[in-house]
N, C-alpha and C positions, 0 to 999 in steps of 0.2 A: 433504426430502432430508437423505443421510445427511451426516456430514461425515467430512472424509477427511483426518486430521492428515499435513503436508508437514514433514517435518524436514530440518534441513540448510541450506545456502545462508548468507544474509545475516542472518536471519531471527533478532530477539531470543528468541524463543521459536518455536516452531511455527505455520505458518501453515496455515489451514483454507478450501480453495476453498469460494465463495460463490456460486452462477448463474455466470455470466462474470468473477468477479472474486476474487483471493485476500484474505484476511484475516489480517493478524498484527496483536501489541498495540501500542499508541501507545505510544509512550517522548516522551524528550526531545526527538529527532533529528528526527521525519516533519516538523513545521512548516518546520523551515529546508530540510529536500530538496524538501517541496512548493511552497517558495517557489521556488528553485533551478529545479526542474523546469518550473515556469510560464513563469518568465524565459526558459529553454530555448525551451520552443515557443512563446513570444511572439516568439522571434525565428527562427522559420519553420524549427526545428528536430524533426523528427517524434521524440515521445517519447511512451512509454505514458500513458494517460487517467491522471488523479489525481483521487479522489474524495474526499479527507480522510478524517475519521472518522463512522465508521458511528452508528448508537442506541446501541451496544453500548460506544463507546469503543475500537473495534478501526480501524486502521490500513486 
């Protein structure tokens, strides 16, 4: 699968689509954001699925 770099938005660097997900570099912020998103989802608010960190270290 070819990678297409996605520039702009709130990505700390460029994001790359992989299958049905978009990946971007892991920074210090994602653990807190993912915890927050899980709490919001647990409160029955629909949020995008979070998958954590992949084998290459991307979010």
